[in-house]
N, C-alpha and C positions, 0 to 999 in steps of 0.2 A: 637509444631509440631504436625501435624495431621496424623494419619495412614488412608489408604485407605477405612478401615470401617467407621472411622469418616467422611470422606469425603463424603460417600454417603448418609448421612442424611442431608447434608447441604441444605438448601432451597435456591432457587435462586431469589426470588421475581419477577416472570415473569411479573406482572404488573408494576414495576418500571424500570427505565433506568438502564443499567450497568454502564456508565458512564455518568456524568452530571458536567460540568465546567461552571463556569461563571467568565469572566475578569481575567483569569489564566494569570499571568506574571512572567517571569523569566528574571532577568538583570544580564549581566556579565560586569562589568564595565560601559564603556558608550555604550555598545550593550543591547537592549531590544530584547533578542532572541525570546522571546513568548511575544506578546504585546496585551493580552486582549482576549484570545481565548475563545469562547463560542462554547460547543459541548453538543450534548444529543445524546447517542448511546443507541438504544434499545436493550435489552437482546435477546441472542439467535441469533443474526445477525451478520454479517461480515461487517464492517465499514471501508472504505478506506480513508486514509490521504495523498492526493497527493501534491507535491510541490518540488520546486527546492532544491538543495543543500543549506543548511544555512537557509532555510524558518523556523525552528524551529520545526520540526516534532519530531525528536530524543528527544530534550529537554522536549517536552510535553509529549511524553511517560514515560521520566524519572520521571517526576514529579507524573503522574499517577500511577507510579510502586513504588512510595515512595522512589526513589533513588536519588533524588533531591527535596529540600524543595522551594516550590513557594514563590515570593516574593510579590505577591499581588493575589487579587483573592480567589476563592476557587474552590475545585475539590471533587468530591464524587464518589466514586466506590461501586456499590450496596449499596448506602446511607451511607457508611463509609466516613468520612473525611480523606483525605490522608495525613493530617498532624497530628490531632488530634487522629485518630485512625488508624494509621499506621500498627499497627500489625494484625487489623482486615482485612484491605486491602491485606496484603500480603498472609494470609491464602485463598484468593479468586483468585489470580492472578499467572501467570507465564509469564516471559518474554525471548524472542529469540531475541539477539542483532544481528548486523549487520554482526559480526564474529563468527564464530563457537568458543564455550568455553568449549568443553569437553576435556579430556586429551588425547593427540595425542599418547602418550606412552602405553596408555591401550588399549585393544581390545574393540569392540563394546560393547561385552557382559560385559566385566568388567567395562567399564563406567557405563552402564545402572543398573547394580547390585549394584556399589557403591553408585549411587546417591539414588537409591530405598531403600537401606538401611540407609542412612541419613534421608530419608524421613519417617521412621519408620515402614517399610516393614521388615517381618521376612526374614531369609536367604533363605528360600524355595520359599515364596511369591516373593521376589525380583528376583530370577530366573526365576520363572514363567512369571513375569510381563515383564522381559527384553526379554524373549524369544517371548512372543506375539507381542511385539512391533516390533523387529527386523523382524518377519515374516511379520507383516503388511506393515511395511515400504520397504521390499524388500530388506532385508540385512541378511538374514540368512546365506548366502554362506560366508558373508564376517564377520560373528560376531566373528571369532576368530582370525582376523587379527587387529593389530594395527591400529589405526584410521589415524595414519600418511600416510597410504598407501592407504587411501580412496581417490576417486575423490572428486571434489568440490560438486557436487550434492550429493553424498553419506554422505558427513560431514554434507551439511545442513540438510539431512533427519535424521541423528543421533542425531542432535541438537534439532531437533523439537520433535524428540521421547524423549529425555532427559526431555523436558519442560512439557510433558504430561505423565509423570509416574504416577503422581496423577492427574488424570483429572481436569483441572483447572475450575473454573466458568468462567474466562476471559483470553484469551491468548493474549499479546501483541508480534506482529510479526514485528519487525524493519527492512524492506527491506531484507525479507527473501531469494531472488532469485537474489541478486546482484552478478554478475559476473559467473554466471551458462549459460550452453549451454541452447538451445531451450528444447532438450529431458529432461533435469533435471528439468528445470523450470515448465514444464508439470507435471512431477511427484510429485514436491512440491504442485502446485496447486491442484492436486487430494488429496494429503494429508489434505491440508487446507479445501477443501471441506467436507471431511469426518469428521475433528473436528468439523466444524460447525454443521453438520448433527446429531451430537451427543449431540448437545445441547450447547456447549461452544460458548459464546461470542468471537469473533476475532476482534480485532482492527489491521489493517495492513496498515503501512507506507510503501510507495513504491515510485521509481523513474520511473516505469515503466507505461506508460499510458494504455497499453493492459492489463497488470495484474489488474488495478484496474477497467477497464471495464469487464473483465471476471469474477472476484470475488465479488465484492462490492455490496452490495444492495444499499448503500448510500455512498456518496463521499464527502469530506470536501477538499477544494482546498485552502492550506496555502501559503501564500507569505509574507516574511518579518515581520513573527511573528504573522499575523493575517487571520483569516478565510475571503477569498475574495469570496467564493460562494460555497454552499452546496446544496447537493439533490441527486436523483437518477443519474445515468449516462444517461438515457433517458431526464430527466429534464435538466440537464446540457447541453447537445447536443442541445436541441431544445431553449436554450437560445442564441444560435449564430445564429440561423437561422433554416429552416425546412430542408434543404439539401445544398449540396455541389456539383458543376458542375467542372467535371474534363474533360479536353480535350485534344487532340494532333492533330496538324495542319500538314498538309503534307509539307508545306512551312514554315521554321523558318522565312523567311524575312516578312511572314505576320502576325507574332505575335502582334508587337505593334497596328496593324489596328484590329486584332482580339480583343486584349484588351479592345480597345476604344468601339468597337460595344457592347462587353459583359457589359462594364461599364455602358453603356446608357440604354442597354435593361434590365439588371437585377437591375440597380440602387444599384450596390454592387461593394465593393472594390474587384478587380481582382488580384490575384497574379502569377506572373510567377515563375515556377518550374525550378529546376536546369537544366532540359533538355529543351534544347532551342526551342522545338516546344510544349512544354505542358504548359497549364495555369489551375489557379483554382479559383473558385468564389463562396462565400457563398450565398446561395439564401434565402431571406425571405418567400415568398410566403404566406404571411399573418399568418405565424406560422403553415401552414398545410403542409403536403406532396403533396396533391392534388395541392395546390397553386403553391408550389415550381416546380412539373411538368410541370403545364402549363407555367410558367415563362421560363423554361428551353426549351421547345419546340418553344417558340417564340424567343429565343436567337438563336436557332440552325437555324431557318427559316432566321433571319436577317444576319446571318453570311453567308447563303447560297446566298441571296440577293446582299450582298456585295461582291461576288465572291471570298470568302475564303473557301478552302476546309479543311473539318474536318475528318480526318482519324479514330478517336475514340471520342466518347462522351459519357459520363455517369452522372448520378445522383445518390448521395447516401447520407445517413444520416450524418452529421458531425461527425468527429472523436474527441474523448477527446484531441489529439494533437491540433485541431483546437481550442475547447475550451480553452485549456490552454494557445494558443497564442492570442485568443482574450481577456482573461482575464489578462494578464501579459504583453503582447507586446513582448514576446519572445518566441520562440518554446521550448517545453519541451526537446528537444534533445540536447540542449544546456547544459543541467545538467551532467557536465562531473565530474566523481569521480576524487578526489585529489590522485596524486601518485599511480594511478591505482587501488584505493581501494573506494568503496562509502561512504561517510561521509560528515558530516559539515566542511567548512573549516573556522570555528570560533572557539571560546573556548569552545563549547558546548559538545565536545567530550573528555574534559580532563581527566574525571573518567575513570577508566580500563575498557575496554570493558568487560572484564570477569565477571563484577558484574551482579548477576541478583537476582530477587526474584523468588523463586520456591517453591510455596505451604506452605508458612510458614517459608522458610529459607531466612533471610535476606542477602543481599548481603552486601560486605565491605564498599561500599561507600553509603548505606541507611543513611538518616538523618531524623529520625522521629522526 
C-alpha cells in the first residue's frame, strides 16, 4: 500500500504506452467474450472503448485491472504484465465500475475518509483530502448526508472521487454515466476532463456515442470480442464518407421517388427515417468535404428538376452513430440495458460489481 507521498514520486514512463495488449482472450464456457483484442493506449490520454452490450468491454477492463485472468494473449500496463506483475499494476491503477460501490449508509465525508485511511493517509490528511475532493466535485453541501440520499449523478461523482483519492496513473471508467440525466452526465464529463488534464490516463468504456465523441482522443470499436475499428473520432467518421445528407420533403408521397433520385445521383445508400418525410444518405465525395458538398448540390438540383419539393436540406459530417451502423449493421441505440441496468447479458458480470483495484488495494475477485 502506498501513501500519497510515495505516489508523488512515481514515474509514468511518458514515452511508453499506458496499456498494450496483444491477442487478449477471455473464455467463459463456449463463449469467447474477448477474442484476440489488440490495443495500444498512449499515456496521458483519454481512450474510448465503444461497443454494444456483450461486446467484451467490461471483461477486457477487468483483465487489465487484474480482476480477471486472461486465457490467452498478453497485456501490459505501464510495462507491467497483468498476470506476472499484478501487484505492480494495482499500484498504478484505479477502477470505477458500472455501479456505485461506496457505502450508502455512510456520509460522503465518512466514505472518503475511510478509504483514504485504508490507502495509508493519516487521519488529518484523510479529512483534508476528502474535503478537497468534495469541494472539487460540487458535493460540499451534501458531505454530511448519507450517500443513499444522493441523486444518481451525485453517487457517480462520489464514486469517481473515491477512485482518485490517491491520484492514479491510469483510471478505468466503465460506463460511468449510465442512467444519468443530461446535466449529471455533463458534470461527470467535466470531472473526467479535469482528471486527464492533471496527467492521468483514462480508459473509458461507454454505450453513449456522443460521450465517446466528446471525450476520447482515440476510440476502439469492439464487437463480438474483437476490435473492428480504431482511430480518432474524425478518422472513424471519414471512414464511412465525407458527409451525410439529411432532408425533409414537403410531400410524404414523394419520398420513394426522392430516394431513387438521391440513390442515383449520390451513388450511395439512402435511408428512410422514422419521420415519413425524412431521408438520410452518406456522401463519399472523394473523401473530402468539398467533394461531398458538390455532390450534395447536384442531388438538390436533380430533386428540383424531378419536381420534388424539399423543405429542409443539410450536409453534415457523419456521426459516430452512422459509423457504428456501418461497422456493425445495427444502430448503437439498440444497446438496451438489461433489467433497467447497463451491463453485459452474458456471464461476464458474474464477479461482484463492488470489486475494484484502488491504488494498491486488491479487490476480492482479483486473480493474480
